[in-house]
C-alpha positions in Angstrom: 0.0 0.0 0.0 1.5 3.4 -1.1 1.5 6.6 0.8 -1.9 8.3 1.1 -2.1 11.5 -0.9 -3.5 13.9 1.7 -3.7 16.6 -1.0 -5.5 14.6 -3.7 -8.5 17.0 -3.8 -6.2 20.0 -4.5 -4.9 21.2 -7.9 -1.9 19.3 -9.2 0.3 22.4 -9.3 -0.3 22.9 -5.6 0.4 19.3 -4.9 3.7 19.5 -6.8 4.7 22.7 -4.9 4.1 21.0 -1.5 5.9 17.8 -2.7 8.9 19.9 -3.7 9.0 21.6 -0.3 8.7 18.3 1.4 11.5 16.7 -0.6 13.8 19.7 0.0 13.1 19.5 3.7 11.7 23.0 3.8 8.0 22.1 4.5 8.6 21.0 8.1 10.5 24.2 8.8 7.8 26.3 7.1 5.0 24.7 9.2 7.0 24.9 12.4 7.6 28.6 11.9 4.0 29.2 10.9 2.5 27.2 13.8 5.1 27.3 16.6 2.7 26.7 19.5 1.7 23.2 20.6 -1.6 23.1 22.4 -1.9 22.1 26.1 -5.0 19.9 25.7 -3.5 16.6 26.6 -6.1 14.6 28.5 -9.5 13.4 27.4 -11.1 15.5 30.2 -9.3 18.7 28.9 -10.4 17.8 25.3 -14.0 17.4 26.5 -13.8 20.9 28.1 -12.2 22.4 25.0 -14.8 21.0 22.6 -17.7 22.0 24.9 -16.3 25.5 25.2 -16.3 25.9 21.4 -19.8 24.3 21.2 -21.1 26.8 23.7 -19.5 29.7 22.0 -20.7 29.0 18.4 -23.4 26.3 18.6 -25.5 26.8 21.7 -28.5 25.2 20.0 -26.6 22.1 18.9 -27.2 18.9 20.8 -24.8 18.3 23.6 -21.7 16.1 23.2 -21.7 13.3 25.8 -18.2 12.0 25.2 -15.0 13.5 23.7 -11.7 11.6 23.6 -8.4 11.1 21.8 -8.6 7.8 20.0 -5.5 5.9 19.0 -7.5 3.5 16.8 -8.3 6.2 14.3 -6.0 5.7 11.4 -5.1 9.0 9.6 -4.1 6.9 6.7 -7.8 6.2 6.0 -8.3 9.9 5.9 -10.1 10.1 9.2 -8.8 12.8 11.5 -11.7 12.5 13.8 -15.1 11.0 14.0 -18.5 12.1 15.1 -20.9 9.4 16.2 -24.6 9.8 16.9 -25.9 6.9 19.0 -29.6 6.4 19.6 -30.8 3.9 22.2 -34.3 3.0 23.5 -34.5 3.3 27.3 -37.9 2.4 28.5 -40.4 4.3 26.4 -38.0 7.0 25.3 -35.4 7.3 22.6 -32.1 8.6 24.0 -29.5 10.2 21.7 -25.9 10.7 22.4 -23.2 12.4 20.4 -19.6 11.3 20.7 -16.5 13.0 19.2 -13.2 11.1 18.8 -10.0 12.8 17.6 -7.0 11.0 16.3 -4.3 10.7 18.9 -1.8 12.2 16.5 -3.4 15.6 17.2 -2.3 15.4 20.8 1.1 16.7 19.6 -0.3 19.1 17.0 -0.2 22.9 16.9 -3.1 24.5 18.7 -4.6 25.7 15.4 -4.7 22.2 14.0 -6.6 20.9 17.0 -9.1 23.7 16.7 -9.6 23.0 13.0 -10.3 19.3 13.7 -12.6 20.2 16.6 -14.5 22.7 14.5 -14.9 20.1 11.8 -16.4 17.5 14.1 -18.6 20.0 15.8 -20.0 21.1 12.5 -21.2 17.5 12.0 -23.6 18.0 14.9 -25.7 20.2 12.6 -24.6 19.3 9.1 -24.0 15.6 8.4 -22.6 15.9 4.9 -19.6 17.8 3.6 -21.6 20.2 1.6 -21.7 24.0 1.3 -23.6 24.6 4.5 -21.1 22.4 6.4 -18.1 24.4 5.2 -19.9 27.7 5.9 -20.5 26.6 9.4 -16.8 25.6 9.7 -15.8 29.0 8.4 -18.1 30.7 10.9 -16.4 29.0 13.8 -12.9 29.3 12.3 -12.4 31.9 9.6 -9.1 30.4 8.6 -10.6 26.9 8.3 -9.7 26.3 4.6 -6.1 27.2 5.1 -5.8 25.2 8.3 -7.3 22.2 6.6 -4.7 22.4 3.9 -1.8 23.0 6.4 -3.0 20.0 8.5 -2.7 17.8 5.4 0.8 19.1 4.6 1.7 18.5 8.3 0.5 14.9 8.0 2.7 14.5 5.0 5.7 15.8 7.0 4.9 13.5 9.9 4.7 10.5 7.6 8.1 11.1 6.2 9.6 11.4 9.7 7.9 8.1 10.8 9.4 6.1 7.9 
C-alpha cells in the first residue's frame, strides 16, 4: 500500500509545490515557523472541556456532546482525522440520543490551530452531516481560517509520515 495523498483534492500544481518543499526539507520548517505553539489539551477531560467551550460559543442550540476523547484507533491513513458518532438507544419508552467525538491521537502533539480545525470540523457535523456548502460555511463561521488550516493539516500529516518512515 502506497502513501496516502492527503492533498489529492487540491490542484496538481499545488500538490507539486508541496511535494517539492517536502523533498527539499523546507516544508517542516515552514510549518513549524507558521505554527510554533503546541496546544496544552493533553487529556480526554481537557479535550472534552475544550470541545464544549467551542460548542457553547458557536453552537448553543446544537445537541450536547456526551463524550470526547483522543482515539489511538483512528487511522489517519484512512483519511479520518476525527469521528463524530450519533448513537440512539431506546431506554424504557424513550429514545435517548448521544453524540460522541473522537479525535485521532496524532493531534495530541499538534499545533493549537490544528486541534481547533479538527474540533470545528467535528462540531459542524452536529448540525450538518454531509460535507456540503452549509457544512463548510459553518466551519468558516467557527474558524475563519478553516480552509487554510485544513490544507496545512494535510501538509503537516505528509511531513509526519516522512519522519515516521
